C-alpha positions as CSV (number, residue, x, y, z in Angstrom):
1,X,23.3,-88.7,-54.6
2,X,24.6,-87.8,-51.1
3,X,25.2,-84.2,-52.1
4,X,21.5,-83.9,-53.1
5,X,20.5,-85.3,-49.7
6,X,22.9,-82.9,-48.0
7,X,21.6,-80.0,-50.0
8,X,18.0,-80.8,-49.2
9,X,18.7,-81.3,-45.5
10,X,20.5,-78.0,-45.3
11,X,17.6,-76.3,-47.1
12,X,15.2,-78.0,-44.6
13,X,17.2,-76.8,-41.6
14,X,17.4,-73.3,-42.9
15,X,13.7,-73.2,-43.7
16,X,12.7,-74.5,-40.3
17,X,15.1,-72.1,-38.5
18,X,13.8,-69.2,-40.5
19,X,10.2,-70.1,-39.7
20,X,10.9,-70.5,-35.9
21,X,12.7,-67.2,-35.8
22,X,9.9,-65.5,-37.7
23,X,7.3,-66.9,-35.3
24,X,9.3,-65.9,-32.3
25,X,9.7,-62.4,-33.8
26,X,5.9,-62.0,-34.0
27,X,5.5,-63.5,-30.5
28,X,7.8,-60.8,-29.2
29,X,6.0,-58.0,-31.1
30,X,2.6,-59.1,-29.8
31,X,3.9,-59.4,-26.3
32,X,5.3,-55.9,-26.4
33,X,2.0,-54.5,-27.9
34,X,0.0,-56.2,-25.1
35,X,2.1,-54.4,-22.5
36,X,0.5,-51.1,-23.7
37,X,-3.1,-52.2,-22.9
38,X,-2.5,-53.9,-19.5
39,X,-4.1,-57.3,-20.2
40,X,-5.4,-59.7,-17.6
41,X,-2.4,-61.6,-16.4
42,X,-4.6,-64.7,-15.8
43,X,-5.5,-64.9,-19.5
44,X,-3.9,-68.1,-21.0
45,X,-2.7,-66.3,-24.1
46,X,-1.0,-63.6,-22.1
47,X,0.5,-66.2,-19.8
48,X,1.9,-68.1,-22.8
49,X,3.4,-65.0,-24.4
50,X,4.9,-64.0,-21.1
51,X,6.3,-67.5,-20.4
52,X,7.9,-67.6,-23.9
53,X,9.4,-64.1,-24.0
54,X,10.2,-63.2,-20.4
55,X,13.1,-65.7,-19.8
56,X,14.9,-64.3,-22.9
57,X,14.1,-60.7,-22.0
58,X,15.3,-61.3,-18.4
59,X,18.6,-62.6,-19.7
60,X,19.0,-59.5,-21.9
61,X,18.2,-57.2,-19.0
62,X,20.6,-59.0,-16.7
63,X,23.5,-59.1,-19.1
64,X,22.9,-55.6,-20.6
65,X,21.7,-53.4,-17.7
66,X,21.8,-50.3,-19.8
67,X,18.8,-51.4,-21.9
68,X,16.5,-50.2,-19.1
69,X,16.5,-46.5,-19.3
70,X,14.3,-44.9,-16.6
71,X,10.8,-46.4,-17.1
72,X,11.6,-47.6,-20.7
73,X,12.6,-51.2,-21.2
74,X,14.5,-51.5,-24.5
75,X,15.3,-55.2,-24.2
76,X,12.5,-56.2,-26.7
77,X,14.3,-54.0,-29.3
78,X,17.6,-55.8,-28.6
79,X,15.8,-59.1,-28.9
80,X,14.2,-58.1,-32.2
81,X,17.5,-57.0,-33.6
82,X,19.1,-60.3,-32.5
83,X,16.4,-62.3,-34.2
84,X,16.8,-60.3,-37.4
85,X,20.6,-60.7,-37.2
86,X,20.2,-64.5,-36.8
87,X,17.8,-64.6,-39.7
88,X,20.2,-62.6,-41.9
89,X,23.5,-64.2,-41.0
90,X,22.7,-67.8,-39.9
91,X,19.8,-68.6,-42.1
92,X,21.3,-66.7,-45.1
93,X,24.5,-68.7,-44.6
94,X,22.6,-72.0,-44.5
95,X,20.8,-71.1,-47.8
96,X,24.1,-70.1,-49.4
97,X,25.7,-73.4,-48.2
98,X,22.8,-75.3,-49.8
99,X,23.3,-73.5,-53.1
100,X,27.0,-74.2,-53.0
101,X,26.4,-77.9,-52.3
102,X,24.0,-78.0,-55.2
103,X,26.5,-76.4,-57.5
104,X,29.3,-78.7,-56.4
105,X,26.9,-81.7,-57.0
106,X,26.1,-80.4,-60.5
107,X,29.8,-80.2,-61.3
108,X,30.4,-83.7,-60.0
109,X,32.6,-82.7,-57.2
110,X,32.5,-85.0,-54.1
111,X,31.2,-83.2,-51.1
112,X,32.1,-84.6,-47.6
């Protein structure tokens, strides 16, 4: 029984993390697209998008100064790659762990 709970909890964590990363991916994409049209900075949606993405983008620019090339800021591309990397490696590993826990439980092997 504990293996089933552990499997379900691992699936839950993987699913929530995947959803959060996916939502943040789209927030970054929308924020980048909005920079092309020069929106009103007082708009609450624009302020929210900026407040959610700019701290992370600032850290990328500060730690990787080569991502700003002339007038082109490539930090959103780095962030999008990082999000996709986390989705592939971390979330994929959590799903794989849940499958292994389930297979061990089916064999009757004690997990933990």
